[in-house]
C-alpha positions as CSV (number, residue, x, y, z in Angstrom):
1,M,-121.2,-34.7,224.4
2,V,-119.2,-31.7,224.2
3,E,-118.0,-30.3,221.0
4,T,-114.3,-27.4,221.1
5,T,-111.8,-26.3,219.0
6,I,-108.2,-26.8,219.4
7,K,-105.4,-24.8,217.2
8,V,-102.6,-27.3,216.0
9,E,-99.7,-26.1,215.4
10,G,-97.0,-28.0,212.6
11,M,-99.2,-29.5,210.3
12,S,-98.5,-28.7,206.4
13,C,-99.9,-31.5,204.0
14,G,-102.9,-34.0,203.9
15,H,-100.7,-36.4,205.7
16,C,-99.9,-34.5,208.7
17,Q,-103.8,-33.8,209.1
18,M,-104.5,-37.0,208.3
19,T,-101.8,-38.0,211.4
20,V,-103.7,-35.6,213.8
21,T,-107.1,-37.5,212.9
22,K,-105.7,-40.2,213.9
23,A,-104.3,-39.1,217.0
24,I,-107.3,-37.2,218.5
25,S,-109.5,-40.2,216.8
26,G,-107.5,-42.5,219.0
27,V,-108.3,-41.1,222.9
28,E,-111.4,-43.1,224.1
29,G,-114.5,-41.1,224.7
30,V,-113.7,-38.9,221.2
31,S,-117.2,-39.3,219.0
32,S,-116.1,-37.4,216.1
33,V,-112.8,-35.4,214.5
34,D,-112.5,-32.9,212.2
35,V,-109.2,-31.6,211.6
36,D,-109.5,-28.0,209.3
37,L,-105.4,-27.6,207.4
38,E,-105.7,-24.6,206.2
39,K,-107.1,-23.2,209.7
40,G,-104.8,-25.3,212.0
41,E,-107.5,-26.3,213.8
42,A,-109.6,-29.6,215.0
43,N,-112.8,-29.4,216.0
44,V,-113.5,-32.1,218.4
45,S,-117.0,-34.3,219.9
46,Y,-116.0,-35.9,223.1
47,D,-117.9,-37.1,225.9
48,P,-116.2,-35.6,229.7
49,E,-117.1,-38.6,231.1
50,A,-114.8,-40.7,229.7
51,T,-111.6,-38.0,228.8
52,D,-110.8,-34.2,229.0
53,I,-109.3,-31.6,226.9
54,D,-105.9,-31.6,228.1
55,T,-105.6,-36.0,227.6
56,I,-106.8,-34.9,223.8
57,K,-104.1,-32.4,223.1
58,K,-101.5,-34.5,224.7
59,A,-102.5,-36.9,221.6
60,V,-102.0,-34.2,219.2
61,N,-98.6,-33.2,221.0
62,D,-97.4,-37.0,221.1
63,S,-98.1,-37.5,217.6
64,G,-95.6,-34.9,216.7
65,Y,-97.9,-31.5,216.4
66,K,-98.4,-29.0,218.9
67,A,-101.7,-28.3,221.1
């Protein structure tokens, strides 16, 4: 597993936080995600054999926020 932190721009409420969490959790290979609204970050643990950071960032961008 690889752990990384992604900056997420545009979150302003708990709903935003939940949307980003669901988007990242839906990526195959992601084992855990913790989105910090105050810091504007997502801490992600994922299997590099199954996905990569660009795919995770795309999921965030596709959900309406900027990674």
